[in-house]
C-alpha positions in Angstrom: 46.4 -19.2 -21.4 45.9 -15.9 -21.0 45.7 -13.7 -18.1 42.8 -13.7 -15.8 43.5 -10.5 -13.9 45.4 -8.2 -15.9 43.1 -5.1 -16.7 41.9 -4.3 -20.2 43.6 -1.2 -21.8 42.2 2.0 -20.0 40.8 4.0 -23.0 39.5 0.7 -24.7 37.7 0.1 -21.1 36.4 3.1 -20.5 34.8 3.9 -23.7 33.0 0.3 -24.0 31.5 1.1 -20.1 30.3 5.0 -21.5 28.8 3.7 -24.5 27.0 1.1 -22.6 26.2 3.5 -19.6 25.3 6.3 -22.5 22.0 3.0 -23.0 21.5 2.9 -19.4 21.3 6.6 -18.9 18.0 6.7 -21.7 17.0 3.5 -20.0 16.7 5.6 -16.9 14.9 8.8 -18.4 12.0 6.4 -20.5 11.4 4.5 -16.6 10.7 7.8 -14.8 9.5 10.0 -17.6 6.0 8.6 -16.8 6.6 10.2 -13.0 6.9 13.8 -14.3 4.1 13.7 -16.6 1.9 11.6 -14.0 -0.7 14.0 -13.9 -1.0 14.8 -18.0 -1.3 10.6 -18.1 -4.4 10.8 -15.9 -5.9 13.7 -18.1 -5.2 12.7 -21.2 -6.5 8.7 -20.7 -8.8 9.7 -18.2 -7.6 7.3 -15.4 -7.9 7.9 -11.8 -4.6 7.2 -9.2 -5.4 3.5 -9.2 -4.9 2.8 -13.0 -2.8 5.2 -12.8 -0.6 2.9 -10.9 -1.1 0.5 -13.2 1.1 2.5 -15.9 4.1 1.6 -13.5 3.1 -1.3 -12.1 3.0 -3.2 -15.5 6.5 -1.6 -16.7 8.1 -2.8 -13.2 6.1 -6.7 -13.6 7.4 -7.1 -16.8 11.3 -5.5 -16.1 11.6 -7.7 -13.3 10.1 -10.8 -15.2 12.6 -10.5 -17.9 15.2 -9.8 -15.8 16.3 -13.8 -15.7 15.8 -14.4 -18.9 18.1 -11.5 -19.7 20.5 -12.3 -17.7 20.5 -16.5 -19.2 20.8 -14.3 -22.3 23.8 -11.9 -21.2 26.0 -15.2 -20.3 24.9 -16.7 -23.6 25.2 -13.9 -26.3 26.9 -11.1 -24.5 25.7 -7.6 -23.4 26.8 -5.7 -26.6 23.6 -8.1 -28.7 21.2 -7.5 -25.7 21.9 -3.9 -25.2 21.2 -3.2 -28.5 18.0 -5.2 -29.4 16.5 -3.3 -25.8 17.7 0.3 -26.7 15.4 -0.4 -30.1 12.7 -2.2 -27.9 12.5 0.9 -25.4 12.3 3.3 -28.5 9.7 1.0 -30.1 7.6 1.5 -26.7 8.3 5.5 -26.4 6.8 5.9 -30.0 3.9 4.0 -29.4 3.1 5.6 -25.9 3.9 9.1 -28.1 0.8 8.5 -30.6 -1.7 6.4 -28.6 -4.7 7.7 -26.6 -6.4 5.0 -25.1 -5.7 3.1 -21.9 -4.9 -0.9 -23.6 -2.4 0.5 -25.9 -0.7 2.8 -23.9 -0.3 -0.2 -21.3 1.2 -2.0 -24.2 3.6 0.8 -24.7 4.8 0.5 -21.4 5.2 -3.1 -22.0 7.4 -2.3 -24.5 9.7 0.1 -22.3 9.9 -2.2 -19.1 11.0 -4.5 -21.6 13.8 -2.5 -22.9 14.6 -1.2 -19.7 15.5 -4.7 -18.2 18.2 -5.4 -20.9 20.2 -2.1 -19.4 21.6 -2.0 -16.1 22.5 -5.5 -16.0 24.1 -5.5 -19.2 26.8 -3.0 -17.6 27.3 -4.6 -14.8 28.4 -8.0 -16.7 30.4 -5.6 -18.9 32.4 -4.1 -15.5 34.3 -7.3 -14.6 35.3 -8.1 -18.1 36.8 -4.8 -18.7 37.7 -3.6 -15.3 40.4 -5.0 -12.2 38.3 -6.9 -9.4 39.5 -4.3 -6.7 37.0 -1.2 -8.8 34.6 -3.4 -9.6 32.5 -1.9 -6.3 33.6 1.7 -6.9 32.2 1.1 -10.8 29.1 -0.6 -10.2 28.2 2.5 -8.0 29.0 5.0 -10.7 27.2 3.3 -13.1 24.0 3.4 -10.8 24.5 7.2 -10.3 25.5 8.2 -13.9 22.3 5.9 -15.2 20.4 8.4 -12.5 21.2 11.3 -14.6 18.2 10.0 -16.5 16.1 11.1 -13.7 17.4 14.6 -14.0 16.8 14.4 -17.6 13.0 13.2 -17.3 12.3 15.9 -14.5 14.0 19.2 -16.0 14.5 18.9 -19.7 11.6 16.2 -20.3 9.6 18.0 -18.4 10.1 21.1 -20.0 9.8 19.7 -23.0 6.5 18.2 -22.5 4.9 21.4 -20.9 6.0 23.6 -23.8 6.0 20.8 -26.8 3.1 18.4 -25.8 2.8 14.7 -24.9 3.7 13.4 -28.2 6.7 15.6 -28.9 8.2 14.7 -25.7 8.1 11.2 -26.0 8.9 10.7 -29.6 12.1 12.9 -28.4 13.0 9.9 -25.9 12.3 7.6 -28.6 15.1 9.0 -31.3 17.6 9.1 -28.2 17.0 5.3 -28.0 17.2 4.4 -31.3 20.6 6.8 -31.6 22.6 5.6 -28.4 21.3 2.0 -29.3 22.9 2.1 -32.8 26.5 3.8 -30.5 26.4 0.6 -28.5 26.3 -2.2 -31.3 28.9 -0.3 -32.6 31.4 0.2 -30.2 30.6 -2.1 -27.1 32.5 -5.5 -26.5 31.5 -8.2 -24.6 35.4 -8.6 -23.2 38.9 -7.3 -24.7 40.0 -9.4 -27.5 43.0 -10.7 -25.5 40.5 -12.8 -22.9 37.8 -14.0 -25.4 37.9 -17.6 -23.2 38.4 -16.1 -20.3 36.9 -13.8 -17.4 38.4 -11.7 -14.4 38.6 -13.5 -10.8 35.5 -12.2 -8.6 36.1 -11.4 -5.1 37.4 -7.8 -3.7 38.9 -9.8 -0.2 38.7 -12.9 2.0 34.7 -13.1 2.3 34.5 -15.6 -1.1 37.6 -17.7 -2.3 38.1 -16.4 -6.0 35.7 -18.4 -8.8 37.7 -17.4 -12.0 37.4 -20.1 -14.5 38.2 -20.5 -18.2 34.6 -20.7 -19.5 33.8 -20.7 -23.4 31.5 -17.5 -23.5 28.5 -18.9 -24.3 28.2 -22.0 -21.9 25.1 -23.1 -20.9 23.7 -21.9 -17.1 22.9 -23.9 -14.3 20.3 -22.1 -12.6 19.7 -24.3 -10.1 23.4 -23.7 -8.5 22.5 -19.9 -8.6 19.2 -20.3 -6.5 20.6 -22.5 -4.3 23.6 -20.2 -3.3 22.5 -18.0 -0.1 24.7 -15.2 -1.4 22.5 -14.8 -4.2 19.1 -14.1 -1.9 21.7 -11.7 0.4 22.0 -9.9 -3.0 18.6 -10.5 -3.8 16.9 -9.0 -0.5 19.6 -6.3 -0.4 18.2 -5.1 -3.9 14.5 -5.4 -2.0 14.7 -3.6 0.7 16.9 -0.6 -1.1 15.7 0.2 -4.0 11.7 0.2 -3.4 11.4 3.7 -1.5 13.6 5.8 -3.8 11.6 3.8 -6.9 8.3 4.5 -5.1 9.0 8.3 -4.8 10.8 8.8 -8.3 8.9 6.6 -10.7 5.2 7.9 -9.5 4.2 8.9 -6.1 7.1 11.7 -5.9 5.9 14.6 -7.5 2.2 14.2 -6.3 2.9 14.0 -3.4 5.3 17.2 -3.0 2.6 19.1 -5.1 -0.7 18.1 -4.0 0.3 16.9 -0.8 3.4 19.1 0.1 1.9 22.3 -1.7 5.0 22.9 -3.6 5.1 24.1 -7.1 6.0 21.3 -9.8 9.0 23.0 -10.6 10.2 23.0 -6.8 9.5 19.4 -6.8 11.6 18.6 -10.3 14.0 20.6 -8.2 13.7 17.9 -5.7 13.9 15.2 -8.1 17.1 16.5 -9.4 18.5 16.7 -5.7 18.1 13.0 -5.2 20.0 12.5 -8.1 22.6 14.9 -7.9 23.3 13.4 -4.5 24.4 10.2 -5.5 27.5 12.0 -7.0 28.9 12.0 -3.6 27.2 8.9 -2.2 27.5 6.6 -4.9 31.2 6.5 -4.9 31.6 6.7 -0.6 29.5 3.3 -1.3 31.6 1.9 -3.7 34.6 3.0 -1.7 33.6 1.1 1.4 32.1 -2.2 -0.1 35.8 -2.7 -1.9 37.6 -1.7 1.5 35.4 -3.1 3.8 33.5 -6.5 2.1 33.2 -8.1 5.7 31.0 -5.2 6.3 28.5 -4.9 3.7 25.9 -5.8 5.0 25.7 -3.4 7.9 26.5 -0.7 5.5 22.9 -1.8 3.7 21.2 -2.7 7.1 22.4 1.1 8.3 21.1 2.8 5.3 17.6 1.1 5.1 17.5 2.3 9.1 18.5 5.5 8.1 15.4 5.9 5.1 12.9 4.6 7.5 13.6 7.1 10.3 13.5 9.8 7.2 10.0 8.8 5.7 8.6 8.5 9.8 9.7 11.4 10.5 7.8 13.2 7.2 4.6 11.0 7.4 4.2 11.8 11.3 3.6 15.5 10.9 0.1 16.8 9.7 1.5 19.7 8.7 3.5 20.7 5.1 7.3 20.1 6.3 9.9 23.0 5.2 11.9 21.8 2.3 15.3 21.4 4.0 13.5 18.2 5.7 12.0 17.2 2.2 15.3 17.7 0.6 17.1 15.3 3.4 14.4 12.9 2.8 15.2 12.5 -1.0 18.8 12.0 -0.3 18.3 10.1 1.8 16.0 7.6 -0.1 19.2 7.9 -2.6 21.5 6.5 0.2 19.1 3.6 0.7 18.9 3.0 -3.4 23.2 3.3 -3.8 23.1 0.8 -0.8 20.5 -1.4 -3.0 23.8 -1.8 -5.7 25.8 -3.7 -2.9 23.2 -6.5 -3.9 25.1 -6.9 -7.0 28.8 -7.4 -5.3 27.0 -9.9 -3.3 26.2 -11.4 -6.3 29.9 -11.1 -7.7 32.1 -12.2 -5.2 29.6 -15.5 -4.1 28.5 -16.8 -7.9 30.9 -18.4 -10.5 31.6 -15.7 -13.4 29.9 -18.2 -16.0 26.7 -17.3 -14.0 26.9 -13.7 -13.1 24.4 -12.5 -15.6 22.0 -14.7 -14.4 22.9 -14.3 -10.9 22.5 -10.7 -11.7 19.3 -10.9 -13.4 18.0 -12.3 -10.4 19.2 -10.0 -7.8 17.6 -7.0 -9.9 14.0 -8.8 -9.4 14.3 -8.0 -6.1 14.4 -4.6 -6.1 11.8 -4.2 -8.9 9.3 -6.6 -7.3 9.2 -4.7 -4.2 8.7 -1.4 -6.1 5.9 -2.4 -7.7 4.3 -3.6 -5.0 4.8 -0.1 -3.2 3.6 1.7 -6.1 0.4 -0.4 -6.3 -0.3 -0.3 -2.8 0.1 3.3 -2.5 -1.7 4.1 -5.7 -4.7 1.5 -4.5 -5.0 3.3 -0.4 -5.2 6.7 -2.8 -8.1 5.3 -4.5 -9.8 3.9 -1.2 -9.7 7.1 0.6 -10.5 9.7 -2.2 -11.8 8.3 -4.8 -12.3 11.3 -6.3 -8.9 12.0 -7.0 -8.4 15.4 -4.9 -5.9 14.4 -2.5 -4.4 16.5 0.4 -1.9 15.7 2.5 -3.4 13.2 4.9 -4.0 11.3 2.0 -0.5 10.7 1.4 0.3 10.4 4.8 -1.5 7.1 4.9 -1.1 6.1 1.5 2.7 5.8 1.7 2.7 4.2 5.3 2.4 1.1 3.2 5.7 1.2 2.5 6.5 -0.3 6.1 5.1 -3.5 4.5 7.3 -4.0 2.0 10.2 -3.1 4.4 8.9 -6.0 6.8 9.1 -8.7 4.1 12.3 -7.2 2.6 14.1 -6.8 6.2 12.9 -10.3 7.3 14.0 -12.1 4.0 17.6 -9.9 4.6 17.9 -11.2 8.2 17.7 -14.8 6.8 19.6 -14.7 4.0 22.6 -12.8 6.0 22.4 -15.9 8.6 22.6 -18.7 6.0 25.5 -16.5 3.8 27.8 -16.0 7.2 26.9 -20.0 7.9 28.4 -20.9 4.2 31.1 -18.6 4.7 31.9 -20.4 7.6 31.7 -23.8 6.5 34.4 -22.4 3.8 36.5 -21.2 6.5 36.0 -18.1 6.7 34.6 -16.3 9.9 33.3 -12.4 10.0 34.3 -11.5 14.1 31.5 -9.8 16.1 31.5 -6.1 15.6 32.4 -6.0 19.3 35.0 -8.1 18.8 36.5 -5.4 16.4 35.8 -2.4 18.4 37.6 -4.0 21.3 40.6 -5.0 19.1 40.8 -0.9 17.5 40.7 0.2 21.1 43.0 -2.2 21.8 45.4 -0.9 19.3 44.9 2.6 20.2 45.7 2.3 23.7 49.1 0.5 22.4 49.9 3.0 19.9 49.7 5.6 22.6 
């Protein structure tokens, strides 16, 4: 029987991962492209803020609705086929968006973009445990997220420059061509698992938080959804992603640039630079979060709670002021948004460690639904409030202060679900013999050990 723990050859593993990552990068570029082209889109299609937000809402709704079906497909046919097909869907949507000039057709194009985008991230996450040792998976999942975030840089800098210099059609057609190129690369290079492990999977679990769930399973085994839905760890992952991702998506996908330019008085170039800062900060935050997740698997939920709390405080400090904030404070805000988005990826680690491998694609897709459902609700609420308070679209800072405060409603729902799912997960762990000591007991033990050493 093949080994379940031996890693794949490093060169082959990284080649497969890199090819899949390239597709994810172009998917993020396509996803965030409308965020930097929002003003041009409003002019091209002659639409209001609420209708503009509908572009992102439609795309995210399709993305979220596709996650579980995509996860089931991943468990049945593998990442290679799903990635390549998704890249072609994404390219078709960008071509359509490049040439149409009516709202219904533009929304249809965003449906295709959302469907293609839906395949990328979860496909890469499905590949990582198959090609790398379990101990390295949390870090590599975080690196996957931060490398994917470079797509945000591509949309904020070269794409926006091309948009301003060559126009709408050329810019979006270029994104489509890139999607076709990288989809072809994925079809040629990506393999679902090492050849010697065709009938097995990597073990799950990075520590004592859950018994290893590795089993030898034929790749096309049917995935029972009921078992995934009954696992509280799945819902802990869902609400981790829900509460962590939506602030960053609300900002980067649509409302960040309008808030920074019309609300805070920055130039478009300065606003794009801040979006780049958000992406670059992930280079530091992502690996740190991944390493902490791997080293302290029993405290992952505290990491998530801390990141969310810091982000709430960051937004509160910006929105409480009635005057534009200094650039350093806005830069700190976008860094905190990155911290929160990075912490949301811990949700996938919850899925990996509490759900058996044969159901991992399905569970990963379900977790990914959380962040994007929250994002589309938040994006729509912001646009709705802006239209109510300023129907003419001539926004001022106070309009954004009120509109962006609606994020508190989404946080309230997400944090409630997070706390309830965490309690249920802890009860399930205790039933399996894994008891998480209270933090105060851990601190007391550490202090006692230090006193003994001194």
